[in-house]
ZADOMI-960037 format. One line per field, with one value per residue (C-alpha): residue in three letters; z, x, y. Coordinates in steps of 0.5 Angstrom, whole numbers, m for minus. Layout:
type	c(ALA|...);
w	c(Z|...);
u	c(X|...);
v	c(Y|...);
! end
This chain:
type	c(UNK|UNK|UNK|UNK|UNK|UNK|UNK|UNK|UNK|UNK|UNK|UNK|UNK|UNK|UNK|UNK|UNK|UNK|UNK|UNK|UNK|UNK|UNK|UNK|UNK|UNK|UNK|UNK|UNK|UNK|UNK|UNK|UNK|UNK|UNK|UNK|UNK|UNK|UNK|UNK|UNK|UNK|UNK|UNK|UNK|UNK|UNK|UNK|UNK|UNK|UNK|UNK|UNK|UNK|UNK|UNK|UNK|UNK|UNK|UNK|UNK|UNK|UNK|UNK|UNK|UNK|UNK|UNK|UNK|UNK|UNK|UNK|UNK|UNK|UNK|UNK|UNK|UNK|UNK|UNK|UNK|UNK|UNK|UNK|UNK|UNK|UNK|UNK|UNK|UNK|UNK|UNK|UNK|UNK|UNK|UNK|UNK|UNK|UNK|UNK|UNK|UNK|UNK|UNK|UNK|UNK|UNK|UNK|UNK|UNK|UNK|UNK|UNK|UNK|UNK|UNK|UNK|UNK|UNK|UNK|UNK|UNK|UNK|UNK|UNK|UNK|UNK|UNK|UNK|UNK|UNK|UNK|UNK|UNK|UNK|UNK|UNK|UNK|UNK|UNK|UNK|UNK|UNK|UNK|UNK|UNK|UNK|UNK|UNK|UNK|UNK|UNK|UNK|UNK|UNK|UNK|UNK|UNK|UNK|UNK|UNK|UNK|UNK|UNK|UNK|UNK|UNK|UNK|UNK|UNK|UNK|UNK|UNK|UNK|UNK|UNK|UNK|UNK|UNK|UNK|UNK|UNK|UNK|UNK|UNK|UNK|UNK|UNK|UNK|UNK|UNK|UNK|UNK|UNK|UNK|UNK|UNK|UNK|UNK|UNK|UNK|UNK|UNK|UNK|UNK|UNK|UNK|UNK|UNK|UNK|UNK|UNK|UNK|UNK|UNK|UNK|UNK|UNK|UNK|UNK|UNK|UNK|UNK|UNK|UNK|UNK|UNK|UNK|UNK|UNK|UNK|UNK|UNK|UNK|UNK|UNK|UNK|UNK|UNK|UNK|UNK|UNK|UNK|UNK);
w	c(206|210|209|213|218|219|226|231|236|243|244|242|240|235|231|227|225|221|223|219|220|216|216|215|210|217|220|224|225|228|229|228|229|224|228|234|232|237|241|248|252|252|259|258|256|259|259|254|255|248|248|252|253|256|251|252|249|248|246|243|237|235|234|236|235|235|234|238|243|238|232|230|225|219|212|212|216|211|211|204|205|210|210|214|217|222|221|225|229|228|231|226|222|217|216|209|211|206|208|207|212|215|222|225|230|235|238|246|249|255|253|253|250|245|242|240|243|237|240|236|236|230|226|220|223|216|209|207|199|200|200|205|208|211|209|202|200|199|192|187|183|188|192|195|191|197|202|201|204|202|205|203|205|211|217|214|211|208|206|199|198|192|189|184|181|180|186|188|196|199|206|213|218|224|225|232|231|226|219|215|207|204|196|192|184|180|175|170|167|167|168|170|176|172|163|158|159|167|170|174|172|176|178|180|183|186|188|187|194|191|186|189|183|183|177|177|171|171|165|158|161|160|166|167|172|176|180|187|190|182|181|174|169|167|162|160|158|149|148|144|139|139|138|131);
u	c(233|240|245|252|255|263|264|268|267|267|269|277|279|284|279|274|266|262|255|249|241|237|229|224|218|215|217|222|227|236|242|248|255|258|265|261|258|259|264|262|257|250|249|252|244|243|237|235|230|227|221|214|217|225|227|234|241|245|250|254|249|251|245|240|232|230|224|221|215|214|212|207|209|206|205|204|208|216|220|222|227|233|238|242|239|245|250|255|256|251|246|240|236|229|225|220|214|210|204|208|208|216|219|226|230|235|240|240|245|244|247|255|255|256|249|246|241|237|229|223|223|218|213|209|201|199|202|206|205|197|196|188|193|189|192|191|190|198|198|203|200|203|207|214|220|225|227|233|237|241|243|237|244|250|244|238|237|232|229|227|221|218|213|212|206|211|210|216|215|221|221|224|226|227|220|219|213|216|216|212|211|216|214|211|211|209|214|207|202|196|189|191|195|198|202|199|202|199|205|207|209|215|220|226|231|236|239|245|245|250|246|239|236|233|232|226|225|220|219|218|219|225|229|228|233|229|230|228|229|226|220|223|225|233|235|232|235|234|230|236|235|238|245|247);
v	c(179|179|186|185|190|191|190|191|185|187|179|182|189|184|181|185|180|181|183|180|182|177|177|171|170|169|176|174|178|176|178|175|173|168|168|165|160|155|158|156|152|153|153|160|163|170|172|179|183|185|187|185|178|176|172|166|169|162|166|158|159|167|170|174|175|182|183|175|177|183|181|176|171|170|170|178|180|177|181|184|189|191|197|200|207|209|204|208|203|199|204|203|198|199|192|193|187|185|187|195|198|199|198|203|198|203|199|199|206|202|196|195|188|183|183|190|188|192|195|197|205|206|203|206|201|203|200|207|206|207|214|213|209|203|196|193|186|182|180|179|186|189|187|190|190|193|198|202|208|215|221|227|231|231|229|226|220|217|210|209|203|200|195|191|195|201|206|209|212|216|216|219|214|218|223|223|220|214|214|218|219|225|225|219|217|212|210|206|209|203|202|195|193|187|186|184|178|177|179|184|191|191|184|187|195|198|203|209|211|217|221|219|215|208|204|200|194|188|182|185|192|197|198|206|210|216|221|221|228|230|224|225|219|221|215|209|201|201|194|190|185|178|177|175);
! end
């Protein structure tokens, strides 16, 4: 997964660089400034503390490993969703892993360098989709699909996470004890994990952050729109026939 954020570079007050945060299928998160790639020399590498281990930051490569040493490289830790929580000055972002764990990464306020030096502030140690807070087996029918942010009001930011089973959870990412689920609902009413064709119910999601509505749809399933404040369906697509 990947998302950009325009950023005034500390390298030059007259230049605007793009900052990218990426996550891969093994759980590694990186911070990247594309404009810096290929500049400088590998001899310019400087030590950076970003967890239990000290890593070398080669600035000529234009990227920094955010969670090196803090996350075990494994498929169940794959990053499936990333979103800015406090986009002003790129202050913090959240990540959603394949095992349903939500993590909040916060930029160090003591570091005035070219890289954000994001540190893990909070983590939800259990699957956010599990009501009993137990880790569930990862399967295509229940895998997380996306993580989005929206403004509940002027001061409070919320996250929305969805999975292939049609479960939607609203999360408070700035809770002092870690990301906490504020509400949850399901858009699918079924006793099974797969539809009648043997496919996951939901394969795609999207969020309207201004209206606080989430859209979910899947193969052989109409797209529906749900209000995140009332947990009610507000729109449903019509299944139109093929073009004549």
